[in-house]
C-alpha positions in Angstrom: -102.9 -169.0 -144.8 -101.2 -172.4 -144.7 -98.3 -171.0 -146.8 -98.0 -168.1 -144.4 -97.8 -170.5 -141.4 -95.2 -172.7 -143.1 -93.2 -169.5 -143.9 -93.5 -168.4 -140.3 -92.2 -171.7 -139.0 -89.3 -171.7 -141.4 -88.5 -168.1 -140.4 -88.6 -168.9 -136.7 -86.3 -172.0 -137.2 -83.7 -169.9 -139.1 -83.9 -167.2 -136.5 -83.3 -169.7 -133.8 -80.3 -171.2 -135.6 -78.8 -167.8 -136.2 -79.2 -166.9 -132.5 -76.8 -169.8 -131.6 -73.1 -169.2 -131.4 -72.3 -172.3 -133.5 -74.0 -175.5 -134.5 -71.4 -178.2 -133.9 -70.9 -180.7 -136.8 -71.5 -184.1 -135.2 -71.1 -186.0 -138.5 -67.3 -186.4 -137.8 -65.9 -187.4 -134.4 -63.6 -185.2 -132.5 -60.2 -186.5 -131.4 -58.6 -186.0 -128.0 -54.9 -187.1 -128.4 -53.2 -187.5 -125.1 -49.4 -188.2 -125.1 -47.7 -189.1 -121.8 -43.9 -188.8 -121.6 -41.9 -191.9 -120.5 -45.1 -193.8 -119.4 -44.8 -197.6 -119.2 -47.9 -199.7 -118.5 -48.0 -198.7 -114.7 -51.7 -198.4 -115.1 -54.5 -200.2 -113.3 -56.2 -201.2 -116.5 -53.0 -202.9 -117.6 -53.1 -205.1 -114.5 -50.7 -203.0 -112.3 -52.5 -203.4 -108.9 -50.1 -201.0 -107.2 -50.8 -198.1 -109.6 -53.5 -195.6 -108.6 -54.9 -194.4 -111.9 -58.7 -194.2 -111.6 -59.3 -191.8 -114.4 -57.4 -193.7 -117.1 -59.0 -196.9 -115.7 -62.4 -195.3 -116.2 -61.7 -194.5 -119.8 -60.4 -198.0 -120.4 -63.7 -199.6 -119.2 -65.2 -198.7 -122.6 -62.1 -198.8 -124.7 -59.6 -201.0 -126.4 -56.5 -201.6 -124.3 -53.5 -202.8 -126.4 -51.5 -204.9 -123.9 -48.7 -205.8 -126.3 -48.0 -202.5 -127.9 -44.5 -201.2 -128.7 -42.6 -198.1 -129.6 -40.6 -197.7 -132.8 -37.6 -196.4 -130.8 -37.4 -196.0 -127.1 -36.5 -192.3 -126.9 -38.7 -189.3 -127.1 -37.8 -187.5 -130.4 -37.6 -190.5 -132.7 -40.7 -192.1 -131.2 -42.9 -189.0 -131.5 -41.7 -188.2 -135.0 -42.6 -191.8 -136.0 -46.0 -191.7 -134.3 -47.0 -188.3 -135.7 -46.0 -189.2 -139.3 -46.8 -192.9 -139.4 -43.3 -193.6 -140.7 -40.4 -195.5 -139.2 -37.3 -193.8 -137.8 -35.2 -195.1 -140.7 -37.5 -193.1 -143.0 -37.9 -189.9 -140.9 -34.1 -190.1 -140.1 -35.0 -188.8 -136.7 -33.0 -191.3 -134.6 -31.6 -188.8 -132.0 -32.6 -185.6 -130.2 -31.0 -183.3 -132.7 -32.3 -184.0 -136.1 -35.3 -181.9 -137.1 -38.1 -183.8 -138.8 -38.8 -181.2 -141.5 -35.1 -180.5 -142.2 -35.0 -184.0 -143.7 -38.6 -184.1 -145.1 -40.0 -180.6 -145.4 -43.3 -181.9 -146.8 -43.8 -184.9 -144.5 -47.4 -185.3 -143.5 -48.4 -185.4 -139.8 -51.6 -186.7 -138.1 -52.9 -183.2 -137.0 -51.9 -181.7 -140.4 -53.9 -184.4 -142.2 -56.9 -183.8 -139.9 -56.6 -180.0 -140.6 -56.6 -180.7 -144.3 -59.8 -182.7 -143.8 -61.7 -179.9 -142.2 -60.7 -180.2 -138.5 -59.7 -177.4 -136.2 -56.4 -178.6 -134.7 -54.7 -177.4 -131.5 -52.2 -178.6 -128.9 -50.6 -177.9 -125.6 -47.7 -179.5 -123.9 -45.3 -182.1 -125.3 -46.8 -183.7 -128.5 -43.6 -183.6 -130.6 -40.2 -183.4 -129.0 -39.4 -179.7 -129.3 -35.8 -180.5 -130.2 -37.0 -182.2 -133.4 -39.4 -179.5 -134.7 -39.7 -175.7 -135.2 -40.4 -173.2 -132.5 -44.1 -173.2 -133.3 -44.7 -176.8 -132.2 -44.6 -177.8 -135.9 -46.5 -174.9 -137.5 -48.1 -177.0 -140.3 -49.9 -179.1 -137.8 -52.0 -176.5 -136.0 -54.8 -174.1 -136.9 -54.6 -172.5 -133.5 -51.0 -171.3 -132.8 -49.1 -173.4 -130.4 -48.2 -171.7 -127.0 -44.8 -172.7 -125.5 -44.9 -174.1 -122.0 -42.9 -171.2 -120.6 -45.8 -168.9 -121.6 -48.5 -170.9 -119.9 -50.3 -169.5 -116.8 -48.9 -170.4 -113.4 -50.4 -169.4 -110.0 -49.4 -166.1 -108.4 -46.7 -166.6 -105.9 -45.2 -169.6 -107.7 -44.4 -168.6 -111.3 -42.7 -170.8 -113.8 -41.1 -173.9 -112.2 -37.3 -173.7 -111.8 -35.7 -175.5 -114.7 -39.3 -176.2 -115.8 -39.5 -178.7 -113.0 -39.2 -177.6 -109.3 -41.6 -175.8 -107.0 -40.1 -177.0 -103.7 -38.9 -173.9 -101.7 -35.7 -175.5 -100.4 -34.7 -176.7 -103.9 -35.4 -173.2 -105.4 -33.4 -171.6 -102.6 -30.5 -173.9 -103.3 -30.5 -173.0 -107.0 -30.5 -169.3 -106.1 -27.5 -169.9 -103.9 -25.6 -171.7 -106.6 -26.5 -169.0 -109.2 -25.1 -166.4 -106.8 -22.0 -168.5 -106.3 -21.5 -168.6 -110.0 -21.8 -164.8 -110.2 -19.2 -164.4 -107.5 -16.9 -166.5 -109.6 -17.5 -164.4 -112.7 -19.5 -167.2 -114.4 -22.3 -165.6 -116.6 -24.5 -168.6 -117.1 -25.4 -169.3 -113.5 -28.1 -171.8 -114.1 -25.8 -174.1 -116.2 -23.3 -173.9 -113.4 -25.9 -174.7 -110.8 -27.5 -177.7 -112.6 -24.0 -179.3 -113.1 -23.8 -179.4 -109.3 -27.3 -179.9 -108.2 -30.4 -181.3 -110.1 -32.6 -183.5 -107.9 -34.2 -186.5 -109.5 -37.4 -186.0 -107.4 -39.1 -183.5 -105.2 -42.3 -183.0 -103.2 -44.0 -179.8 -102.3 -47.3 -178.3 -101.2 -47.7 -176.4 -104.4 -51.1 -176.7 -106.3 -51.3 -178.8 -109.4 -51.3 -175.8 -111.7 -47.9 -174.7 -110.3 -46.3 -177.6 -112.1 -46.0 -177.9 -115.9 -48.6 -180.8 -116.2 -51.2 -178.9 -114.1 -50.7 -175.8 -116.3 -50.9 -178.0 -119.4 -54.2 -179.5 -118.2 -55.6 -176.0 -117.5 -54.7 -174.8 -120.9 -56.2 -177.9 -122.5 -59.5 -177.1 -120.8 -59.3 -173.5 -122.2 -58.7 -174.9 -125.6 -61.7 -177.2 -125.2 -63.8 -174.1 -124.5 -62.4 -172.5 -127.7 -62.7 -175.4 -130.1 -66.2 -176.4 -128.8 -67.5 -173.0 -130.1 -66.4 -173.8 -133.7 -68.7 -175.6 -136.0 -65.8 -177.8 -137.2 -64.8 -181.0 -135.5 -61.5 -180.7 -133.5 -58.3 -182.6 -133.0 -56.8 -181.6 -129.6 -53.3 -182.8 -128.6 -52.4 -182.8 -124.9 -48.9 -183.8 -124.0 -48.0 -184.4 -120.4 -44.3 -184.2 -119.2 -44.3 -186.6 -116.3 -43.4 -189.3 -115.4 -40.2 -188.2 -117.2 -37.4 -187.3 -114.8 -37.3 -185.5 -112.5 -40.3 -187.0 -110.6 -42.0 -183.8 -109.4 -45.5 -183.7 -107.9 -47.3 -182.4 -104.9 -47.0 -184.3 -101.6 -50.6 -185.6 -101.9 -49.6 -187.8 -104.9 -46.6 -189.2 -103.0 -48.9 -189.9 -100.1 -51.1 -192.2 -102.2 -48.3 -194.9 -102.0 -46.8 -196.7 -99.0 -43.1 -196.6 -99.4 -42.8 -199.8 -97.4 -44.8 -201.7 -100.0 -42.6 -200.6 -102.9 -40.6 -203.5 -104.3 -37.4 -203.0 -106.3 -36.7 -205.0 -109.5 -36.0 -208.7 -108.8 -33.9 -209.1 -111.9 -30.9 -206.7 -111.7 -28.4 -209.0 -113.4 -27.1 -209.3 -116.9 -28.8 -211.8 -119.2 -27.3 -215.2 -119.3 -25.7 -215.7 -122.7 -26.6 -212.0 -123.2 -25.3 -209.4 -125.7 -23.1 -206.6 -124.4 -24.3 -204.0 -126.9 -27.9 -204.4 -125.6 -27.1 -202.6 -122.3 -26.5 -198.9 -121.3 -25.2 -197.3 -118.1 -28.4 -195.3 -117.4 -26.6 -192.2 -118.6 -29.8 -190.1 -118.5 -30.4 -190.5 -114.8 -26.7 -189.7 -114.0 -27.5 -186.0 -114.9 -29.8 -185.8 -111.9 -27.7 -185.4 -108.8 -27.7 -184.3 -105.2 -25.1 -184.9 -102.5 -27.2 -187.7 -101.0 -27.2 -189.8 -104.1 -24.1 -191.9 -104.9 -24.1 -193.3 -108.5 -21.8 -196.2 -109.0 -21.3 -197.7 -112.5 -19.6 -201.1 -112.5 -19.0 -203.1 -115.7 -21.1 -200.6 -117.6 -24.2 -200.9 -115.4 -25.5 -198.6 -112.7 -25.6 -199.8 -109.1 -28.0 -197.9 -106.8 -28.7 -198.2 -103.1 -32.0 -200.0 -102.6 -33.4 -197.0 -100.6 -32.7 -194.7 -103.5 -34.3 -197.2 -105.9 -37.4 -197.2 -103.8 -37.5 -193.4 -103.8 -37.2 -193.3 -107.6 -39.9 -195.9 -108.1 -42.1 -194.0 -105.6 -41.6 -190.8 -107.5 -42.4 -192.5 -110.8 -45.8 -193.8 -109.5 -46.6 -190.5 -107.8 -46.0 -188.7 -111.1 -48.2 -191.2 -113.0 -51.0 -190.5 -110.5 -50.5 -186.8 -110.8 -51.0 -187.0 -114.6 -54.0 -189.3 -114.2 -55.7 -186.6 -112.1 -55.0 -184.0 -114.8 -56.6 -186.4 -117.4 -59.6 -186.6 -115.1 -60.0 -182.8 -115.1 -60.0 -182.8 -118.9 -62.5 -185.6 -119.1 -64.8 -183.7 -116.8 -64.5 -180.6 -119.1 -65.2 -182.8 -122.1 -68.4 -184.1 -120.5 -69.4 -180.6 -119.3 -69.2 -179.4 -122.9 -71.3 -182.3 -124.1 -68.5 -183.6 -126.3 -67.8 -187.0 -124.6 -70.2 -188.9 -126.8 -68.6 -187.9 -130.0 -64.9 -187.8 -129.2 -62.3 -190.4 -129.9 -59.8 -190.6 -127.0 -56.3 -191.9 -127.6 -53.9 -192.3 -124.6 -50.4 -193.3 -125.4 -46.9 -193.3 -123.8 -44.0 -192.7 -126.2 -42.0 -195.6 -124.8 -41.5 -197.7 -121.7 -39.0 -197.1 -118.8 -36.5 -199.3 -116.9 -37.0 -199.2 -113.2 -33.9 -201.1 -112.2 -34.4 -204.3 -114.2 -31.2 -205.4 -115.8 -29.6 -202.7 -113.5 -30.8 -200.1 -115.9 -32.9 -197.0 -115.5 -34.6 -194.8 -118.2 -35.3 -196.1 -121.7 -32.8 -196.4 -124.5 -32.9 -200.2 -125.1 -34.7 -203.0 -127.0 -35.7 -204.8 -123.8 -39.4 -205.3 -123.0 -39.5 -202.6 -120.2 -38.2 -200.0 -122.7 -40.2 -200.8 -125.8 -43.6 -201.8 -124.3 -45.7 -198.7 -124.4 -49.4 -198.2 -123.3 -52.0 -197.5 -126.0 -55.6 -197.0 -125.1 -58.2 -196.0 -127.7 -61.8 -195.1 -126.9 -64.0 -194.8 -129.9 -67.7 -193.9 -129.4 -70.1 -196.9 -130.0 -67.2 -199.3 -130.5 -66.7 -201.1 -127.1 -69.3 -201.6 -124.5 -66.7 -203.0 -122.1 -62.9 -203.1 -121.9 -61.3 -205.1 -124.7 -57.7 -206.3 -124.0 -55.7 -207.0 -127.1 -52.6 -209.3 -126.6 -51.6 -209.5 -130.3 -48.6 -207.3 -131.2 -49.3 -203.7 -132.2 -47.2 -200.6 -132.5 -47.5 -196.8 -131.9 -47.0 -196.6 -135.6 -50.5 -197.9 -136.1 -52.2 -194.9 -134.5 -52.2 -192.8 -137.7 -54.1 -195.2 -139.9 -56.4 -196.2 -137.1 -57.5 -192.6 -136.4 -58.1 -192.1 -140.2 -60.5 -195.1 -140.3 -62.2 -194.2 -137.1 -62.8 -190.7 -138.4 -64.1 -192.0 -141.8 -61.1 -190.5 -143.7 -59.0 -192.2 -146.4 -55.8 -193.7 -145.1 -52.8 -192.3 -146.8 -51.1 -195.1 -148.8 -47.6 -194.2 -147.7 -48.0 -195.0 -144.0 -46.0 -197.8 -142.5 -48.5 -198.8 -139.8 -51.7 -200.9 -139.9 -55.2 -199.8 -138.9 -56.3 -201.3 -135.6 -60.0 -200.7 -136.3 -60.6 -204.4 -137.4 -59.3 -205.5 -133.9 -61.4 -202.9 -132.1 -64.6 -203.9 -133.8 -63.9 -207.7 -133.4 -63.4 -208.5 -137.1 -59.9 -209.9 -136.5 -57.7 -210.6 -133.5 -54.4 -209.7 -135.2 -53.3 -207.2 -137.9 -49.6 -208.1 -137.9 -47.4 -211.0 -136.7 -44.9 -208.8 -134.9 -44.1 -205.2 -133.9 -40.7 -203.8 -134.7 -38.5 -201.6 -132.4 -35.0 -200.4 -133.0 -32.2 -198.7 -131.1 -28.8 -197.3 -132.2 -25.5 -197.8 -130.4 -23.0 -195.6 -132.2 -22.5 -197.3 -135.6 -24.6 -200.3 -134.7 -28.4 -200.7 -134.6 -30.5 -203.4 -133.0 -33.9 -204.3 -134.6 -36.3 -206.1 -132.3 -39.2 -208.2 -133.4 -41.9 -208.8 -130.8 -44.6 -211.4 -131.4 -47.3 -212.5 -129.1 -44.7 -214.6 -127.1 -41.2 -214.0 -128.3 -38.7 -211.2 -128.9 -36.0 -211.7 -131.5 -33.4 -208.9 -131.7 -30.7 -208.7 -134.4 -27.8 -206.3 -134.0 -26.4 -204.9 -137.3 -22.9 -203.6 -137.8 -21.2 -201.7 -140.6 -23.5 -198.7 -139.9 -26.3 -200.7 -141.7 -30.0 -199.7 -141.3 -33.2 -201.5 -142.3 -33.3 -199.5 -145.5 -30.0 -201.1 -146.6 -29.3 -204.5 -148.2 -28.6 -206.7 -145.2 -26.3 -209.8 -145.4 -25.1 -212.3 -142.8 -21.8 -210.3 -142.7 -23.7 -207.4 -141.2 -25.0 -209.3 -138.2 -23.1 -208.7 -135.0 -25.2 -210.5 -132.4 -28.7 -212.0 -131.9 -31.1 -212.4 -128.9 -34.2 -214.5 -128.4 -36.5 -214.3 -125.3 -39.5 -216.4 -124.5 -41.9 -214.3 -122.3 -44.1 -217.3 -121.4 -41.3 -219.0 -119.7 -38.9 -216.1 -119.0 -40.9 -212.9 -118.5 -37.9 -211.1 -116.9 -35.5 -211.8 -119.8 -33.0 -213.8 -117.7 -31.7 -216.0 -120.5 -31.0 -215.4 -124.2 -32.0 -218.6 -125.8 -30.8 -217.8 -129.3 -28.9 -220.8 -130.6 -30.6 -223.2 -128.3 -31.6 -226.3 -130.3 -34.9 -226.6 -128.4 -36.1 -223.4 -130.0 -34.7 -224.0 -133.5 -38.0 -223.8 -135.3 -39.1 -220.6 -133.5 -35.7 -219.1 -134.2 -36.0 -219.9 -137.8 -39.4 -218.4 -138.1 -38.3 -215.1 -136.4 -35.2 -214.8 -138.5 -37.4 -215.2 -141.6 -39.6 -212.5 -140.3 -36.6 -210.2 -140.0 -35.4 -211.0 -143.4 -38.8 -210.3 -144.9 -38.9 -207.0 -143.1 -35.4 -205.9 -144.1 -36.1 -206.7 -147.8 -39.4 -204.8 -147.8 -37.8 -201.8 -146.1 -34.9 -201.8 -148.6 -37.3 -202.0 -151.5 -39.4 -199.1 -150.1 -36.2 -197.0 -149.7 -35.4 -197.6 -153.4 -38.8 -196.4 -154.5 -38.5 -193.3 -152.4 
């Protein structure tokens, strides 16, 4: 009788298990990987009291916030290729928006690909990689669920796909239609190309619902993917890539209304650096592509001069776009909680680089200055932080790959260039590296910038030299040194100042050590 009862209990248990759709494997954590295009630390949890980002702030309350984190190169394609592979731009060779990552390295390993090889279901929506640097499948080796292009996402009836992937304002859409008709009357076949050469606003407002814009549609698709992956017994890696606050700054009026235009302050430092280096600057060429009859762009001595009112509108649009994305993140977090997955999911929020908002009379990214290289990185790992941990030691986006491996109990691939940040997160150490390295090319010259907890040393190399080459003093064009304790706005280049001789010597030694190590790795490869 006892044997029969035991058999009956076992039978009922098995029957119950078989009746469930899936039994989720909670032995490995899931990963929610959120990339935000052109996001600088305009976030409440980073100390920006003007920013309205309640959802990111809520995540930060139980996460590690890396306050001194930096990109490898302040432009989308190179930054993302570096993050996703854990290798520096001089290895990936993706230093522009044309080189395709797997054309150079067909077998290069990516973060989602490695998770897929370790038993994860992997999926993505939106901008994870830069589409110009990968295949049309969003990098096919990375995903178990086929990637859907943004043009094929669902948009509300009556709105359709945003014009040029951006605009939902009716007046703007009407103007594009007029210009396309004008092109046709002139016998020009490609009317849209004709139109955007004349008219391409850098910002807009509308009464359109969130889902009518790309980021709203991306959030909606992310929630659908959460429904799908939550039914599988495997753990998941879900990438969600938001497009704003990249230009143009497009969002519903309600997000613009969060901010008082009268309280917006323009950059106080719009001058060249004293004892500065000419090659360090750019003329904000990206924003010059966004034009309306009302905006007058004036470039003097290689720098952009903008009317203060236009500057305020741009800054307003940037913050409105950040709040728009923050709301979409909140929707995804609600879905994660609804599915019961919030307790076993690592959440990574990162911006691919910073953004100039008028400092040094520059806009966009494309430099080695602080506002371009400093990039937000927030990591929530279940059972790691009971309250927000702010890390001020230098870290890099390059460190995400090894960190996720350790947090997911997976072996860290030995070839990665970054360092795992897990020891900082669990309180074992306060620092894993003495400096973070960023770089930026200017034609045949490249600047390498070394950011410590206090200083930035940038060395500009000539002769088309890269970090993987043998560097000598003959290759050095110019050098910069900034002290962020005494000069947070980078007003004075103190390189060569006798008062800072010891600091300068230490940083130059750091750079020499780095260059030698990179050249040695290049030989081995």
